[in-house]
SEBATI-670679 format. One record per residue: residue number from 1; residue in three letters; x negated, y, z negated of N, C-alpha, C, CB in turn. Coordinates in steps of 0.1 Angstrom, whole numbers, padded with zeros to 4 digits. Atoms other than C-alpha are relative to their C-alpha. Glycine has a CB too. Layout:
<rs>
> pado|gukol|n_X|n_Y|n_Z|ca_X|ca_Y|ca_Z|c_X|c_Y|c_Z|cb_X|cb_Y|cb_Z
> NUM|ALA|X|Y|Z|X|Y|Z|X|Y|Z|X|Y|Z
...
</rs>
This chain:
<rs>
> pado|gukol|n_X|n_Y|n_Z|ca_X|ca_Y|ca_Z|c_X|c_Y|c_Z|cb_X|cb_Y|cb_Z
> 1|SER|-0001|0007|0012|-0005|-0092|-0130|0000|-0014|0002|0012|0004|-0007
> 2|ASN|0001|0015|-0003|-0004|-0126|-0113|-0013|-0005|0003|0010|-0004|0011
> 3|GLY|0015|0005|-0002|-0042|-0128|-0111|-0003|-0003|0015|-0002|-0012|-0009
> 4|TRP|0005|0004|-0013|-0056|-0146|-0082|0012|-0005|0009|-0011|-0012|-0002
> 5|ILE|-0011|0003|-0009|-0021|-0157|-0069|0003|0012|0008|0011|-0004|-0008
> 6|LYS|-0003|-0012|-0007|-0017|-0121|-0058|-0010|0000|0012|0000|0012|-0009
> 7|ILE|0010|-0001|-0010|-0049|-0124|-0038|0002|-0011|0011|-0014|0000|-0005
> 8|GLU|-0002|0010|-0011|-0040|-0157|-0022|0012|0003|0008|0002|-0013|-0007
> 9|MET|-0010|-0004|-0008|-0007|-0143|-0011|-0003|0010|0010|0011|0005|-0008
> 10|LEU|0005|-0010|-0011|-0024|-0113|0005|-0008|-0006|0010|-0008|0011|-0006
> 11|GLU|0009|0006|-0010|-0049|-0135|0022|0009|-0008|0009|-0010|-0010|-0006
> 12|GLY|-0009|0008|-0010|-0020|-0157|0036|0007|0010|0009|0012|-0008|-0009
> 13|ILE|-0006|-0011|-0009|-0002|-0125|0049|-0009|0005|0010|0005|0011|-0009
> 14|PHE|0009|-0005|-0010|-0033|-0113|0065|-0004|-0009|0011|-0012|0004|-0007
> 15|LYS|0003|0011|-0010|-0042|-0146|0081|0011|-0002|0010|-0002|-0013|-0007
> 16|LYS|-0011|0001|-0008|-0007|-0149|0095|0004|0011|0010|0011|-0003|-0007
> 17|LEU|-0003|-0011|-0009|-0003|-0114|0108|-0012|0008|0007|0007|0009|-0008
> 18|ASN|0012|-0007|-0006|-0038|-0103|0119|-0003|-0008|0013|-0012|0001|-0010
> 19|ILE|0001|0006|-0013|-0032|-0115|0154|0004|0011|0010|0009|-0012|0001
> 20|LYS|-0005|-0009|-0011|-0028|-0098|0188|0013|-0006|0004|-0010|0001|0011
> 21|THR|-0013|0005|-0005|0008|-0100|0199|0007|0013|0006|0009|-0007|-0012
> 22|ASN|-0009|-0010|-0006|0033|-0081|0220|0014|0001|-0008|0003|-0002|0016
> 23|LYS|-0012|0000|0008|0061|-0089|0195|0000|0012|-0009|0002|-0012|-0007
> 24|LEU|-0002|-0010|0009|0075|-0061|0175|0001|-0006|-0015|0014|0008|0004
> 25|ARG|0000|0005|0013|0069|-0066|0137|0002|0011|-0010|-0013|-0008|-0002
> 26|ILE|-0001|-0008|0011|0077|-0051|0104|-0002|-0009|-0012|0013|0008|0000
> 27|LEU|0004|0006|0013|0062|-0061|0070|0003|0010|-0010|-0014|-0005|-0001
> 28|CYS|-0003|-0010|0011|0076|-0045|0039|0000|-0008|-0014|0013|0007|0003
> 29|GLY|0000|0006|0013|0073|-0052|0003|-0008|0008|-0011|-0005|-0013|0001
> 30|ASP|0007|-0004|0013|0059|-0046|-0033|-0014|-0008|0000|0009|-0003|-0013
> 31|PHE|0012|0007|-0001|0022|-0055|-0028|-0008|0003|-0013|-0008|0004|0012
> 32|ASN|0007|-0003|0012|0011|-0040|-0061|-0015|0004|0002|0001|-0011|-0010
> 33|THR|0013|-0005|-0004|-0019|-0024|-0045|0002|0012|0009|-0008|-0010|0007
> 34|PRO|0013|-0002|0005|-0039|-0001|-0041|0000|0007|-0014|-0008|0007|0010
> 35|GLN|0001|-0007|0013|-0051|0013|-0074|0001|0014|0002|-0014|-0003|-0006
> 36|ILE|-0001|-0014|-0002|-0056|0047|-0060|-0003|0002|0015|-0011|0008|-0008
> 37|GLU|0003|-0005|-0013|-0056|0065|-0026|-0003|0015|-0001|0012|-0004|0011
> 38|LEU|0004|-0014|0000|-0074|0098|-0021|0005|0008|0012|-0015|0001|-0002
> 39|LYS|-0005|-0008|-0012|-0064|0126|0003|-0009|-0001|0012|0001|0015|-0004
> 40|ASP|0009|0002|-0012|-0094|0118|0025|0003|-0013|0006|-0016|0002|-0004
> 41|GLY|-0003|0013|-0005|-0079|0083|0030|-0008|-0012|-0007|-0003|0000|0016
> 42|THR|0008|0010|0007|-0104|0065|0007|0010|-0008|-0009|-0012|0006|-0008
> 43|MET|-0009|0009|0008|-0086|0035|-0010|-0009|-0007|-0010|0009|-0010|0009
> 44|PHE|0007|0007|0010|-0097|0019|-0043|0009|-0012|-0004|-0003|0008|-0013
> 45|THR|-0008|0013|0004|-0085|-0017|-0051|-0002|-0003|-0015|-0006|-0014|0009
> 46|PHE|0001|0003|0013|-0080|-0032|-0084|-0013|-0010|-0004|0013|-0006|-0005
> 47|ALA|0013|0006|0002|-0113|-0051|-0079|-0011|0010|-0005|-0004|-0007|0011
> 48|GLN|0010|-0011|0002|-0131|-0018|-0084|0004|0006|-0015|0001|0012|0012
> 49|ARG|0000|-0006|0013|-0137|-0004|-0119|-0004|0014|0002|-0010|-0008|-0010
> 50|LEU|0002|-0015|-0003|-0134|0034|-0118|-0001|0007|-0013|0012|0006|0009
> 51|LYS|0000|-0010|0011|-0144|0060|-0142|0003|0014|0006|-0013|0001|-0009
> 52|ILE|-0005|-0013|-0006|-0124|0092|-0134|0000|0011|-0010|0015|-0002|0006
> 53|SER|0001|-0013|0007|-0129|0127|-0147|0006|0011|0008|-0014|0004|-0003
> 54|ASP|-0006|-0011|-0007|-0106|0155|-0136|0003|-0004|0015|-0009|0013|-0002
> 55|ASN|-0004|0005|-0014|-0094|0135|-0105|-0013|-0002|0009|0009|0011|0007
> 56|ASN|0012|0004|-0008|-0130|0130|-0094|-0006|-0013|-0003|-0011|0010|-0003
> 57|ILE|0005|0014|0003|-0144|0095|-0091|-0014|0003|-0004|0000|-0010|0013
> 58|VAL|0013|-0003|0004|-0176|0095|-0111|-0008|-0013|0002|0001|0006|-0016
> 59|ASN|0007|0012|-0001|-0185|0058|-0110|0009|-0011|0005|-0006|-0004|-0012
> 60|VAL|-0010|0010|-0005|-0171|0029|-0090|-0011|-0013|0002|0009|0004|0015
> 61|ASN|0007|0013|-0001|-0184|-0008|-0092|0010|-0011|0001|-0009|-0002|-0011
> 62|LEU|-0009|0010|0000|-0168|-0041|-0086|0001|-0008|-0014|-0004|-0009|0011
> 63|ARG|-0002|0008|0012|-0154|-0060|-0116|-0006|-0014|0002|0014|-0001|-0004
> 64|ALA|0007|0012|-0001|-0175|-0091|-0122|0011|-0012|0001|-0011|-0003|-0012
> 65|SER|-0011|0011|0000|-0143|-0112|-0127|0008|0000|0013|0010|0002|-0011
> 66|ARG|-0009|-0001|-0012|-0128|-0102|-0094|-0010|0001|0013|0010|0014|0000
> 67|GLY|0009|-0001|-0011|-0156|-0091|-0069|0006|0002|0013|-0007|-0010|0000
> 68|SER|-0002|-0004|-0014|-0157|-0088|-0032|0013|-0008|0006|-0014|-0003|0008
> 69|SER|-0012|0008|-0006|-0130|-0116|-0025|0013|0007|-0004|0000|-0016|-0006
> 70|TRP|-0013|-0007|0004|-0103|-0097|-0046|0000|0013|0009|0000|0004|-0016
> 71|ASP|0000|-0012|-0008|-0114|-0064|-0029|0005|-0002|0014|-0014|0006|0000
> 72|ASP|-0004|0004|-0013|-0111|-0080|0005|0015|-0003|0002|-0009|-0012|0005
> 73|GLY|-0015|0003|0000|-0077|-0095|-0003|0009|0012|0001|0003|-0008|-0012
> 74|GLU|-0009|-0011|0000|-0062|-0062|-0011|-0003|0010|0013|-0002|0008|-0013
> 75|ARG|0003|-0009|-0011|-0080|-0041|0016|0004|-0005|0013|-0014|0002|0000
> 76|ASN|-0004|0005|-0013|-0073|-0064|0044|0014|0003|0004|-0001|-0015|0001
> 77|VAL|-0015|-0003|-0003|-0035|-0060|0042|0002|0016|0002|0010|-0006|-0011
> 78|ILE|-0003|-0014|0000|-0035|-0023|0034|-0008|0008|0011|-0003|0006|-0014
> 79|GLU|0008|-0008|-0009|-0063|-0011|0057|-0002|-0006|0013|-0013|0004|-0006
> 80|LYS|0005|0006|-0012|-0070|-0036|0084|0011|-0007|0009|-0010|-0010|-0004
> 81|LEU|-0011|0006|-0010|-0037|-0049|0098|0003|0010|0011|0014|-0004|-0007
> 82|LYS|-0002|-0010|-0010|-0036|-0017|0117|-0008|-0004|0013|-0005|0015|-0005
> 83|TYR|0008|0004|-0011|-0062|-0032|0140|0007|-0010|0010|-0014|-0006|-0005
> 84|ASN|-0009|0008|-0008|-0035|-0056|0153|0014|0005|-0002|-0001|-0014|-0004
> 85|ASN|-0013|-0007|-0003|-0007|-0031|0155|0010|-0001|-0012|0006|-0005|0012
> 86|LEU|-0009|-0001|0011|0007|-0031|0120|-0005|0011|-0008|0002|-0014|-0007
> 87|THR|0005|-0012|0006|0003|0004|0108|0008|0004|-0012|0000|0012|0009
> 88|ASP|-0006|-0005|0013|0012|0019|0073|0010|0011|0005|-0011|0005|-0011
> 89|VAL|-0011|-0009|-0005|0045|0037|0081|0000|0013|-0008|0015|-0007|-0001
> 90|TYR|0001|-0012|0008|0043|0061|0052|-0011|0009|0004|-0002|-0004|-0014
> 91|ARG|0011|-0008|-0003|0008|0072|0061|0001|0005|0015|-0012|-0008|-0002
> 92|LYS|-0002|-0004|-0014|0017|0074|0099|0008|0012|0001|0007|-0010|0008
> 93|VAL|-0009|-0011|-0001|0045|0098|0091|-0006|0013|-0008|0014|-0004|-0007
> 94|HIS|0005|-0011|0009|0027|0119|0063|-0014|0002|-0001|0005|-0002|-0013
> 95|GLY|0013|0000|0002|-0009|0113|0066|-0004|-0002|-0014|-0006|0012|0006
> 96|TYR|0004|0002|0014|-0030|0114|0034|0002|0013|-0009|-0015|-0003|0000
> 97|ASN|-0003|-0012|0008|-0021|0150|0023|0011|-0002|-0010|0002|0012|0009
> 98|LYS|-0011|0002|0009|0011|0139|0009|-0001|-0012|-0009|0013|-0001|0009
> 99|GLN|0001|0011|0009|0010|0119|-0022|0013|-0003|-0007|-0012|0002|-0010
> 100|ASP|-0012|0004|0008|0040|0100|-0036|-0002|-0014|-0005|0014|0001|0010
> 101|TYR|0001|0011|0006|0045|0071|-0056|0013|-0008|-0002|-0007|0002|-0012
> 102|SER|-0012|0009|0000|0068|0040|-0058|0001|-0006|-0015|0000|-0011|0011
> 103|TRP|-0001|0005|0012|0059|0030|-0094|-0008|0008|-0010|-0006|-0014|0001
> 104|HIS|0007|-0008|0010|0050|0047|-0126|-0002|-0007|-0013|0009|0013|-0003
> 105|VAL|0003|0006|0013|0035|0036|-0159|0011|0004|-0010|-0015|0005|-0006
> 106|ASN|-0010|-0003|0010|0062|0034|-0186|0012|0008|0006|-0005|0007|-0011
> 107|HIS|-0011|-0006|-0007|0088|0046|-0160|0001|0015|-0001|0013|-0005|-0005
> 108|GLY|0001|-0014|0002|0076|0081|-0166|-0006|0006|0013|-0009|0005|-0012
> 109|ASN|0005|-0008|-0012|0061|0107|-0142|-0015|0000|0001|0006|0013|-0001
> 110|LYS|0014|0001|0000|0025|0099|-0149|-0005|-0012|0005|-0005|0003|-0014
> 111|ALA|0006|0012|-0005|0000|0075|-0135|0008|-0007|0011|-0002|-0010|-0010
> 112|GLY|-0008|0006|-0011|0020|0069|-0103|-0009|-0008|0009|0007|0011|0008
> 113|ARG|0008|0009|-0009|0009|0042|-0079|0009|-0002|0013|-0004|-0014|-0008
> 114|ARG|-0007|0003|-0012|0020|0037|-0042|-0001|-0015|0002|-0005|0007|0011
> 115|PHE|0000|0014|-0001|0026|-0001|-0045|0009|-0005|0011|0004|-0007|-0013
> 116|ASP|-0009|0005|-0010|0055|-0004|-0020|-0003|0005|0013|0015|0003|-0005
> 117|HIS|0004|-0003|-0013|0047|-0005|0017|0009|-0004|0010|-0013|-0005|0002
> 118|ILE|-0005|0006|-0013|0062|-0008|0051|-0011|0002|0011|0013|0008|0005
> 119|PHE|0010|0000|-0011|0038|-0017|0079|0009|-0005|0013|-0013|-0012|-0003
> 120|ALA|-0007|0003|-0013|0052|-0017|0116|-0007|0001|0011|0011|0008|0001
> 121|SER|0006|-0002|-0014|0044|-0020|0152|0001|0014|0004|0007|-0008|0010
> 122|ALA|0000|-0014|-0004|0034|0014|0165|0012|0004|0009|-0013|0004|0007
> 123|GLU|-0011|-0003|-0010|0060|0011|0193|0013|0003|-0007|0002|-0011|0008
> 124|LEU|-0012|-0003|0006|0087|0014|0168|0002|0015|-0004|0001|-0009|-0012
> 125|ASN|-0001|-0014|0002|0079|0051|0163|0007|0004|-0013|0007|0007|0013
> 126|PRO|-0007|-0006|0012|0087|0060|0127|0003|0014|0000|-0007|-0003|-0013
> 127|ARG|-0003|-0015|0000|0105|0092|0124|0000|0006|-0013|0014|0002|0005
> 128|LEU|0001|-0004|0014|0108|0094|0087|-0003|-0011|-0009|0012|0007|-0006
> 129|CYS|0003|0011|0011|0097|0075|0056|-0002|0008|-0013|-0014|-0008|0004
> 130|PHE|0001|-0007|0013|0102|0084|0020|0003|-0010|-0011|0011|0011|-0001
> 131|TYR|-0004|0008|0012|0105|0070|-0015|0013|0005|-0006|-0011|-0001|-0010
> 132|ASP|-0012|-0004|0007|0140|0071|-0030|-0002|-0003|-0014|0012|-0008|0007
> 133|HIS|0002|0002|0014|0133|0077|-0066|0012|-0002|-0009|-0006|0012|-0005
> 134|GLU|-0011|0003|0008|0168|0074|-0077|0002|-0014|-0003|0013|0005|0007
> 135|VAL|0000|0015|0004|0166|0037|-0077|-0007|-0002|-0012|-0005|-0009|0012
> 136|ARG|0009|0001|0013|0138|0039|-0102|0006|0007|-0012|-0015|0005|0002
> 137|SER|-0004|-0010|0011|0152|0069|-0122|0013|-0006|-0007|0003|0015|0006
> 138|SER|-0014|0006|0005|0187|0051|-0126|-0002|-0014|-0005|0011|0000|0012
> 139|ARG|0004|0013|0006|0168|0020|-0137|0006|-0013|0007|0004|0000|-0015
> 140|LEU|-0004|0013|-0007|0181|-0004|-0110|-0012|-0008|0004|0008|0004|0013
> 141|SER|0012|0006|-0002|0145|-0012|-0105|-0012|0007|-0006|-0002|-0001|0015
> 142|ASP|0012|-0008|0005|0110|-0003|-0119|-0007|0006|0012|-0010|-0009|-0009
> 143|HIS|0007|-0006|-0011|0100|0007|-0084|0010|0009|0008|-0006|-0012|0010
> 144|SER|-0008|-0008|-0010|0114|0034|-0060|0002|-0008|0012|-0007|0014|0003
> 145|ALA|-0001|0007|-0013|0129|0022|-0028|-0008|0008|0010|0015|-0002|0005
> 146|LEU|0008|-0006|-0011|0109|0029|0004|0010|0000|0012|-0014|-0007|0003
> 147|VAL|-0010|-0001|-0011|0132|0041|0032|-0008|0005|0013|0012|0010|-0004
> 148|ALA|0005|-0005|-0012|0122|0044|0069|0009|-0001|0011|-0012|-0008|0003
> 149|LEU|-0010|-0001|-0012|0140|0054|0101|-0010|-0001|0012|0009|0014|0000
> 150|PHE|0008|0000|-0013|0125|0044|0135|0008|0004|0012|-0005|-0015|0002
> 151|ASP|-0005|-0003|-0013|0131|0056|0170|-0007|-0011|0009|-0003|0015|0005
> 152|TYR|0006|0009|-0009|0126|0027|0194|0007|0000|0014|0001|-0014|-0005
> 153|ASP|-0005|-0001|-0014|0129|0031|0232|-0005|-0012|0007|-0004|0013|0008
> 154|GLN|0005|0011|-0007|0129|-0001|0251|-0004|0002|0013|0010|-0010|0000
</rs>
Protein backbone atom coordinates (compact mmCIF):
# COMPACT_ATOMS: atom_id res chain seq x y z
CA SER A 1 0.00 0.00 0.00
CA ASN A 2 3.03 2.30 0.21
CA GLY A 3 3.73 2.02 -3.49
CA TRP A 4 7.32 2.30 -4.60
CA ILE A 5 8.53 3.03 -1.05
CA LYS A 6 7.93 -0.67 -0.36
CA ILE A 7 10.17 -1.63 -3.27
CA GLU A 8 12.89 0.85 -2.28
CA MET A 9 12.87 -0.67 1.21
CA LEU A 10 13.10 -4.23 -0.18
CA GLU A 11 15.92 -3.20 -2.53
CA GLY A 12 17.83 -1.68 0.41
CA ILE A 13 17.38 -4.83 2.50
CA PHE A 14 18.57 -7.01 -0.36
CA LYS A 15 21.58 -4.81 -1.11
CA LYS A 16 22.68 -4.82 2.53
CA LEU A 17 22.13 -8.53 3.22
CA ASN A 18 22.98 -10.17 -0.11
CA ILE A 19 26.61 -10.69 0.87
CA LYS A 20 28.72 -13.66 1.81
CA THR A 21 29.47 -13.64 5.53
CA ASN A 22 30.23 -16.03 8.37
CA LYS A 23 28.14 -13.95 10.77
CA LEU A 24 24.89 -15.44 12.00
CA ARG A 25 21.92 -13.36 10.88
CA ILE A 26 18.16 -13.17 11.38
CA LEU A 27 15.83 -10.94 9.40
CA CYS A 28 12.18 -10.82 10.38
CA GLY A 29 9.23 -8.62 9.64
CA ASP A 30 6.08 -7.81 7.75
CA PHE A 31 7.13 -7.56 4.11
CA ASN A 32 3.62 -7.43 2.60
CA THR A 33 4.69 -9.92 -0.02
CA PRO A 34 4.21 -12.33 -1.80
CA GLN A 35 0.81 -12.19 -3.41
CA ILE A 36 0.55 -16.00 -3.66
CA GLU A 37 2.77 -19.05 -3.07
CA LEU A 38 1.89 -22.35 -4.68
CA LYS A 39 2.58 -25.82 -3.29
CA ASP A 40 5.28 -26.33 -5.93
CA GLY A 41 7.20 -23.30 -4.59
CA THR A 42 6.15 -20.90 -7.35
CA MET A 43 5.79 -17.36 -6.04
CA PHE A 44 3.74 -14.54 -7.55
CA THR A 45 4.50 -10.92 -6.68
CA PHE A 46 2.19 -7.92 -6.67
CA ALA A 47 3.82 -6.83 -9.93
CA GLN A 48 2.01 -9.72 -11.56
CA ARG A 49 -1.62 -9.54 -12.61
CA LEU A 50 -3.24 -12.93 -12.06
CA LYS A 51 -6.46 -14.35 -13.37
CA ILE A 52 -7.34 -17.28 -11.14
CA SER A 53 -10.07 -19.84 -11.60
CA ASP A 54 -10.59 -22.69 -9.11
CA ASN A 55 -7.05 -22.13 -7.68
CA ASN A 56 -5.47 -22.57 -11.11
CA ILE A 57 -3.45 -19.73 -12.56
CA VAL A 58 -5.00 -19.00 -15.94
CA ASN A 59 -3.07 -15.93 -17.05
CA VAL A 60 -0.08 -14.09 -15.62
CA ASN A 61 1.47 -10.88 -16.86
CA LEU A 62 3.36 -7.94 -15.38
CA ARG A 63 1.33 -4.86 -14.52
CA ALA A 64 2.46 -1.96 -16.71
CA SER A 65 2.57 0.37 -13.70
CA ARG A 66 4.99 -1.90 -11.83
CA GLY A 67 6.91 -4.11 -14.23
CA SER A 68 10.10 -6.06 -13.68
CA SER A 69 11.66 -3.62 -11.17
CA TRP A 70 8.78 -4.19 -8.76
CA ASP A 71 8.84 -7.93 -9.40
CA ASP A 72 12.60 -8.07 -8.72
CA GLY A 73 12.23 -6.00 -5.54
CA GLU A 74 9.83 -8.51 -3.99
CA ARG A 75 11.43 -11.62 -5.44
CA ASN A 76 15.01 -10.77 -4.40
CA VAL A 77 14.25 -10.75 -0.66
CA ILE A 78 11.78 -13.64 -0.62
CA GLU A 79 13.61 -15.98 -3.01
CA LYS A 80 17.23 -14.91 -3.48
CA LEU A 81 18.65 -14.15 -0.02
CA LYS A 82 18.96 -17.92 0.44
CA TYR A 83 21.94 -17.85 -1.93
CA ASN A 84 23.82 -15.93 0.76
CA ASN A 85 22.64 -18.04 3.68
CA LEU A 86 19.40 -16.34 4.70
CA THR A 87 16.73 -18.98 4.27
CA ASP A 88 12.98 -18.68 4.78
CA VAL A 89 12.56 -20.36 8.19
CA TYR A 90 8.88 -21.24 7.74
CA ARG A 91 9.57 -22.94 4.40
CA LYS A 92 12.67 -24.69 5.75
CA VAL A 93 10.59 -26.23 8.54
CA HIS A 94 7.40 -26.98 6.55
CA GLY A 95 8.31 -26.99 2.87
CA TYR A 96 5.60 -25.82 0.48
CA ASN A 97 2.96 -28.44 1.28
CA LYS A 98 1.83 -26.58 4.39
CA GLN A 99 0.03 -23.35 3.63
CA ASP A 100 -0.61 -20.90 6.45
CA TYR A 101 -1.20 -17.19 6.51
CA SER A 102 -0.31 -14.22 8.67
CA TRP A 103 -2.87 -11.77 7.28
CA HIS A 104 -6.44 -12.08 6.04
CA VAL A 105 -8.67 -9.71 4.09
CA ASN A 106 -11.21 -8.10 6.44
CA HIS A 107 -9.73 -10.06 9.37
CA GLY A 108 -11.69 -13.10 8.21
CA ASN A 109 -10.57 -16.54 7.19
CA LYS A 110 -10.58 -15.93 3.43
CA ALA A 111 -7.91 -14.63 1.07
CA GLY A 112 -5.02 -15.30 3.44
CA ARG A 113 -1.53 -14.12 2.62
CA ARG A 114 1.82 -15.07 4.16
CA PHE A 115 3.21 -11.54 4.52
CA ASP A 116 5.29 -12.05 7.68
CA HIS A 117 8.63 -13.84 7.40
CA ILE A 118 11.72 -14.88 9.29
CA PHE A 119 14.92 -15.44 7.33
CA ALA A 120 17.89 -16.90 9.19
CA SER A 121 21.34 -18.34 8.71
CA ALA A 122 21.12 -22.08 8.12
CA GLU A 123 23.47 -22.79 11.05
CA LEU A 124 20.74 -21.66 13.44
CA ASN A 125 18.82 -24.89 12.68
CA PRO A 126 15.16 -23.92 13.03
CA ARG A 127 13.32 -26.58 15.01
CA LEU A 128 9.84 -25.14 14.73
CA CYS A 129 8.11 -22.20 13.12
CA PHE A 130 4.42 -21.31 13.22
CA TYR A 131 1.95 -18.46 12.97
CA ASP A 132 0.26 -17.58 16.28
CA HIS A 133 -3.21 -16.58 15.11
CA GLU A 134 -4.39 -15.60 18.60
CA VAL A 135 -2.62 -12.26 18.17
CA ARG A 136 -4.75 -11.53 15.11
CA SER A 137 -8.00 -13.11 16.28
CA SER A 138 -7.88 -11.15 19.56
CA ARG A 139 -7.28 -7.99 17.47
CA LEU A 140 -3.94 -7.09 19.02
CA SER A 141 -2.71 -6.79 15.43
CA ASP A 142 -4.07 -7.28 11.94
CA HIS A 143 -1.28 -9.85 11.44
CA SER A 144 -0.63 -13.16 13.15
CA ALA A 145 2.68 -13.37 15.02
CA LEU A 146 5.38 -15.60 13.56
CA VAL A 147 7.17 -17.73 16.16
CA ALA A 148 10.38 -19.68 15.60
CA LEU A 149 12.60 -21.80 17.82
CA PHE A 150 16.21 -22.46 16.84
CA ASP A 151 18.77 -25.07 17.94
CA TYR A 152 22.24 -23.61 17.68
CA ASP A 153 25.34 -25.65 18.44
CA GLN A 154 28.50 -23.57 18.58
